[in-house]
C-alpha positions in Angstrom: -7.0 -10.5 19.3 -6.7 -11.0 15.5 -5.2 -8.4 13.1 -6.0 -8.1 9.4 -4.0 -5.9 7.1 -5.2 -5.2 3.5 -1.8 -4.1 2.3 -0.8 -7.7 1.9 -3.0 -8.2 -1.2 -2.1 -7.3 -4.7 -4.5 -4.7 -5.9 -4.2 -2.3 -8.8 -1.0 -0.4 -9.2 -0.1 1.5 -6.1 1.1 5.1 -6.0 4.6 3.9 -5.1 4.7 1.5 -8.0 3.5 4.2 -10.4 6.3 6.5 -9.1 8.8 3.8 -10.0 7.4 3.7 -13.6 7.7 7.5 -13.9 11.3 7.6 -12.6 10.5 9.4 -9.3 11.5 6.3 -7.3 14.0 3.6 -8.2 12.2 0.4 -9.2 12.2 -2.7 -7.2 10.7 -6.2 -7.5 8.6 -6.3 -4.3 7.5 -9.9 -5.0 11.1 -11.0 -4.1 10.6 -9.7 -0.6 6.9 -9.6 0.2 4.5 -12.3 -1.1 1.1 -10.7 -1.9 -2.1 -12.6 -2.4 -4.4 -11.6 -5.3 -7.0 -9.1 -4.1 -9.8 -11.4 -5.0 -9.0 -13.4 -1.9 -9.2 -10.5 0.5 -12.9 -10.9 1.2 -12.6 -14.7 1.4 -9.7 -14.5 3.9 -11.5 -11.9 6.0 -14.6 -14.1 6.1 -12.5 -17.1 7.2 -11.2 -15.0 10.1 -14.6 -14.0 11.2 -15.9 -17.6 10.9 -13.0 -19.1 12.9 -12.4 -16.3 15.4 -16.0 -15.0 16.0 -14.9 -11.6 17.3 -16.9 -9.6 19.7 -15.5 -6.3 18.4 -14.4 -5.2 14.9 -12.1 -2.2 15.3 -11.2 -0.2 12.2 -8.7 2.7 11.9 -9.0 4.4 8.5 -8.1 7.5 6.5 -10.4 8.5 3.7 -9.0 6.1 1.1 -9.0 3.2 3.6 -12.6 4.0 4.7 -13.7 3.4 1.1 -12.1 0.0 1.2 -13.7 -0.8 4.5 -17.1 0.0 3.0 -16.5 -2.3 0.1 -15.3 -5.1 2.3 -17.9 -4.9 5.0 -20.7 -5.2 2.4 -19.3 -8.6 1.4 -18.7 -10.1 4.8 -20.8 -13.0 5.9 -21.3 -13.0 9.6 -22.1 -16.4 11.0 -24.1 -15.7 14.1 -24.0 -12.3 15.8 -22.3 -9.4 14.0 -19.4 -8.0 16.0 -19.7 -4.5 17.6 -18.1 -2.4 14.9 -16.1 0.7 15.9 -14.4 3.0 13.4 -11.8 5.5 14.4 -8.9 7.4 12.7 -8.7 10.3 10.4 -11.9 9.8 8.4 -14.1 9.2 11.4 -12.7 12.4 12.9 -13.2 14.7 9.9 -16.4 13.2 8.6 -18.2 11.7 11.6 -21.8 12.1 10.3 -20.9 10.1 7.2 -19.3 7.3 9.1 -21.9 6.9 11.8 -24.6 6.7 9.1 -23.0 3.5 7.8 -25.5 0.7 8.6 -22.6 -1.6 9.6 -21.0 0.9 12.1 -22.1 0.9 15.7 -19.9 3.6 17.1 -17.1 5.9 16.1 -14.1 7.4 17.9 -13.3 11.0 17.1 -9.9 12.5 17.7 -7.3 10.9 20.0 -8.1 7.3 20.7 -5.4 6.1 23.1 -7.4 6.7 26.3 -10.9 6.4 24.8 -10.2 3.0 23.4 -8.9 1.6 26.7 -12.0 3.0 28.5 -14.2 1.4 25.9 -12.6 -2.0 26.2 -12.9 -2.1 30.0 -16.6 -1.2 29.9 -17.4 -3.5 27.0 -15.6 -6.4 28.7 -17.5 -5.8 32.0 -20.8 -5.3 30.2 -21.0 -1.7 31.5 -22.7 1.2 29.7 -20.2 3.0 27.4 -22.6 5.3 25.5 -21.4 8.3 27.6 -17.7 7.9 26.7 -16.1 11.1 25.6 -14.8 11.1 22.0 -17.4 8.4 21.2 -20.5 8.6 19.1 -22.7 5.5 19.8 -25.8 4.2 18.2 -28.5 3.2 20.7 -32.2 2.5 20.2 -32.3 4.2 16.8 -30.5 7.3 18.0 -26.9 8.5 18.1 -25.4 9.6 21.4 -22.8 12.3 20.4 -20.4 12.8 23.3 -18.1 15.7 23.6 -14.3 15.4 23.2 -12.0 14.9 26.2 -8.9 16.9 26.9 -5.9 15.9 24.8 -3.3 13.7 26.5 -0.2 15.5 27.8 3.3 14.5 26.9 3.6 12.3 30.1 0.6 10.1 28.9 0.6 10.3 25.1 3.6 8.0 24.6 3.2 6.1 27.9 2.3 2.8 26.3 5.1 1.2 24.2 4.0 -0.1 20.8 4.3 -3.9 20.7 6.1 -4.6 17.4 5.4 -8.4 17.6 1.7 -7.7 17.1 2.2 -7.0 13.4 3.2 -9.3 10.6 6.9 -9.0 9.7 5.9 -7.9 6.2 4.4 -4.8 7.7 7.9 -3.3 8.3 9.5 -4.1 4.9 9.6 -0.9 3.0 11.3 0.1 -0.3 14.0 2.7 -0.3 16.3 3.7 -3.1 15.9 0.4 -5.0 16.3 -1.9 -1.9 14.0 -3.2 0.8 14.7 -2.4 4.5 13.0 -3.3 7.8 11.9 0.2 8.7 10.6 1.3 12.1 8.6 4.4 13.0 8.9 6.9 15.8 7.7 10.4 16.8 9.6 13.2 18.4 6.5 15.3 18.3 2.8 15.1 17.4 0.9 17.9 15.8 1.9 20.7 13.4 2.6 24.4 14.0 1.4 25.4 10.5 -2.1 25.8 8.9 -1.9 24.6 5.3 -5.2 24.8 3.5 -4.9 21.3 1.9 -3.8 19.4 5.0 -6.1 17.7 7.5 -3.8 18.7 10.4 -5.3 22.2 10.1 -8.8 20.7 10.7 -7.5 18.6 13.6 -6.4 21.8 15.4 -9.8 23.4 14.8 -11.6 20.3 16.2 -9.3 20.2 19.3 -9.3 23.9 20.0 -9.4 24.5 23.7 -8.6 20.9 24.5 -4.8 21.1 24.6 -1.8 22.4 22.6 -1.4 22.2 18.8 1.9 20.4 19.1 3.4 18.1 21.8 7.0 17.1 22.2 7.9 13.6 23.4 9.9 13.3 26.6 13.5 12.7 25.8 13.8 9.6 28.0 10.7 8.1 26.4 12.3 8.7 22.9 15.5 6.8 24.0 13.4 3.9 25.3 11.5 3.6 22.0 14.7 3.8 19.9 16.5 1.2 21.9 13.4 -1.1 21.5 13.5 -0.6 17.8 17.2 -1.5 17.6 16.6 -4.6 19.8 13.9 -5.7 17.3 16.3 -5.7 14.4 15.1 -2.6 12.5 17.6 -1.4 9.8 16.2 2.1 9.2 14.1 4.5 11.1 11.5 7.0 9.9 10.4 9.9 12.1 6.7 10.6 11.6 6.9 14.2 12.8 5.1 16.8 10.6 8.1 19.2 11.2 11.0 17.4 12.8 13.1 20.5 13.2 10.4 22.3 15.2 12.0 20.8 18.3 14.2 23.2 20.3 17.9 23.5 19.7 18.8 22.1 23.1 16.5 19.1 22.6 17.9 18.4 19.2 21.5 18.8 20.4 21.0 16.2 23.2 19.2 13.9 20.8 21.8 14.0 18.0 24.7 13.5 20.4 23.1 10.4 21.8 21.7 9.0 18.6 25.1 9.2 16.8 26.8 7.3 19.5 24.2 4.7 20.5 21.8 4.1 17.6 23.6 5.0 14.4 20.8 3.7 12.1 19.9 5.5 8.9 17.0 7.8 9.4 14.3 9.6 7.3 12.7 12.8 8.5 10.5 15.5 7.1 10.5 19.2 8.1 9.4 22.6 6.8 11.9 24.7 4.8 11.4 27.5 7.3 12.6 25.3 10.1 16.0 24.6 8.5 19.0 26.6 9.6 22.8 26.1 9.7 22.9 25.3 13.4 20.3 22.5 13.4 21.6 20.9 10.1 25.1 21.0 11.6 23.9 19.0 14.6 22.4 16.3 12.2 25.6 16.2 10.3 27.7 15.6 13.4 25.8 12.3 14.1 27.7 10.8 11.1 24.7 8.6 10.1 22.9 8.6 6.7 19.9 11.0 6.8 17.3 11.8 4.2 15.6 15.2 4.8 12.3 15.8 3.1 10.5 19.1 2.7 7.1 20.0 1.3 7.9 22.5 -1.4 4.5 22.1 -3.1 4.8 24.8 -5.7 7.2 27.1 -7.3 4.7 29.9 -7.5 4.2 32.2 -4.5 0.6 33.0 -5.4 -0.2 29.3 -5.2 1.8 28.9 -2.0 0.3 32.0 -0.2 -3.2 32.4 -1.6 -4.2 28.8 -2.3 -2.1 26.7 0.1 -1.8 29.2 3.0 1.9 28.3 3.2 3.4 31.6 4.2 6.9 31.0 2.9 8.9 32.5 0.1 10.8 30.9 -2.7 14.0 32.3 -1.2 13.4 30.4 2.0 13.0 27.2 0.0 16.2 27.8 -1.9 18.1 28.7 1.2 16.9 25.5 2.9 18.1 23.2 0.1 21.4 25.2 -0.2 22.2 24.3 3.4 21.0 20.7 3.0 23.1 20.2 -0.2 26.2 21.9 1.3 26.2 19.4 4.2 25.9 16.5 1.8 22.5 15.2 2.9 20.3 13.1 0.7 17.0 15.0 0.2 13.5 14.8 -1.1 11.1 17.5 -2.2 7.4 17.0 -2.2 5.4 18.9 -4.8 1.8 19.0 -6.0 -0.1 19.7 -9.2 -3.7 20.4 -9.9 -4.3 23.1 -7.2 -7.3 25.2 -7.9 -6.6 28.0 -10.5 -3.1 26.5 -11.3 -1.8 27.0 -14.8 0.7 25.1 -16.9 3.1 28.1 -16.5 2.7 27.6 -12.7 3.7 24.0 -13.0 6.8 24.8 -14.9 7.7 27.3 -12.2 7.6 24.4 -9.8 9.7 22.3 -12.2 12.3 25.0 -12.6 12.5 25.5 -8.9 13.2 21.8 -8.3 15.9 21.9 -11.1 17.4 24.9 -9.2 17.4 23.5 -5.7 18.6 20.0 -6.8 17.1 17.6 -4.3 18.2 14.0 -4.6 14.7 13.1 -5.6 11.4 14.8 -5.9 7.9 13.3 -6.1 4.8 15.1 -7.4 1.2 14.3 -6.2 -2.1 15.4 -7.6 -4.1 17.6 -5.3 -7.3 16.0 -4.0 -9.8 18.0 -1.8 -10.2 15.4 0.9 -13.0 15.9 3.4 -11.9 17.9 6.3 -9.3 20.1 4.6 -10.1 23.8 4.3 -9.4 24.0 0.6 -12.2 21.6 0.0 -14.8 24.2 0.9 -13.2 26.7 -1.5 -13.6 24.1 -4.3 -17.2 23.5 -3.3 -18.0 27.3 -3.2 -16.4 27.8 -6.6 -18.1 24.8 -8.2 -14.9 23.0 -8.9 -16.3 19.8 -7.3 -19.7 18.4 -6.5 -18.8 17.0 -3.1 -19.8 13.4 -3.8 -16.6 12.4 -5.6 -15.0 9.2 -4.4 -11.5 9.7 -2.7 -8.6 8.9 -5.0 -4.9 8.3 -4.5 -2.3 11.0 -5.0 -1.4 9.8 -8.5 -5.0 9.5 -10.0 -6.5 12.1 -12.3 -7.6 15.4 -10.8 -11.3 15.7 -10.1 -11.5 19.5 -10.3 -13.7 21.0 -13.0 -13.4 24.3 -14.8 -9.6 24.7 -14.4 -6.9 26.2 -16.6 -5.6 22.7 -17.1 -7.7 19.6 -18.0 -7.4 16.4 -15.8 -5.6 14.8 -18.7 -3.0 17.5 -19.0 -2.5 17.4 -15.2 -2.0 13.6 -15.3 0.4 13.8 -18.3 2.5 16.5 -16.6 2.6 14.4 -13.4 3.7 11.4 -15.3 6.6 13.2 -17.0 7.5 15.4 -13.9 10.5 13.3 -13.0 12.0 13.7 -16.5 11.4 17.4 -16.6 13.1 17.9 -13.3 16.1 15.6 -13.8 17.1 15.5 -17.5 19.0 18.3 -19.3 16.7 20.7 -21.2 18.0 19.4 -24.5 15.7 16.4 -23.8 12.6 18.6 -23.3 11.2 18.1 -26.9 11.3 14.3 -26.4 9.8 14.6 -22.9 7.0 16.8 -24.2 6.3 14.2 -26.9 5.9 11.6 -24.1 3.7 14.0 -22.2 1.3 14.9 -25.0 1.2 11.4 -26.7 2.2 8.8 -24.1 0.4 5.9 -25.7 2.5 6.1 -28.9 5.8 6.9 -27.2 5.9 4.4 -24.3 9.3 3.0 -25.4 10.8 6.5 -25.6 9.4 7.2 -22.1 10.9 4.1 -20.7 14.3 5.0 -22.3 14.2 8.5 -20.8 13.3 7.2 -17.4 16.3 4.8 -17.6 18.5 7.7 -18.7 17.3 9.8 -15.8 18.9 7.4 -13.4 22.2 7.1 -15.3 22.9 10.6 -16.4 
């Protein structure tokens, strides 16, 4: 088996690098730690692998942004001999199956959970057995597409049964920036799924697709969690990131047992994200008693309750957000607050409500993304119905210009506010006139902008 990862190529500026320029993240020279090849070699290197390895199967896992890259790459691949059977799975194939299966290079797609379906496919493919009836698979055959139904979701006893083999990936895959340094960072889940139904999030669509096939959220067996963590320690990881959508949705008893053991046996710094509503004194106290560095991240999204409730379908109040960060700050945890800009109908005044909320709750850092109506998220249909998008726009990163039309703010104003967000949230208000100058006329005030970013880290 051969593995090809596109992140080891130097492309245009990444969202993370842009956040370093805007002062949301501390800057770091990645080239000292991870050597990247110029992007022009990506197709050449992939062609070399195909020529030398001659794979029978090309398996691709992709979200919407990655699927666009796959389409660009596959168009430029030269197959010497027979083209490999091409299977696409992951987020984009799940939420936009018709689009993916229509791709002339794609032979089949896997929708939803792939753990069991992938194994079944490999066994049948290897033994030259018919796999066109596999559940979760859509397969092209004789000019038609066989669209199979979805299988039941795996239960907790099976979902994490197979341990991830860390040696399969290039060592560079694990080197991640954090607070101006690079760490070997491992990933783990305590749970999978999300108990909430945000209108801009694909998890809401996943729950709709899987309705009747299992539970909306699964919690990992405690013994399996311990096994995974010990494996990560054994493999030399320096920091751990929990991938849970809402880490503190676990029960108090589960969290108590986990924290007691983790603080004694693992002791590595950890990153987690959770909802403000899930934060209470009792659970934060358990985290504190581990005596290990923890960063707690919450999705704040907006400082305006109309945006939160009517647009985002986030049924939480500003008081809940303030209370959550008061507890986090009182226990001395490092924190992050995710926010977004460019929601449908959002005004400049709404954006400054968000900025003022962040100034009040005082997270260690806060990053702002630009709303994009990805395929599969409920808010996309709202944008289509209102004529805010055409529906054929190409997916963009979270720091690119907004694609929404007929909004209170122009795409340029949204981009300029996002660029100066870190300054507005961190610097004293006496600097606001200078920040606004950078916001409205960035091209002629780049040096001032750089000076203000530097000041924001030293004030």
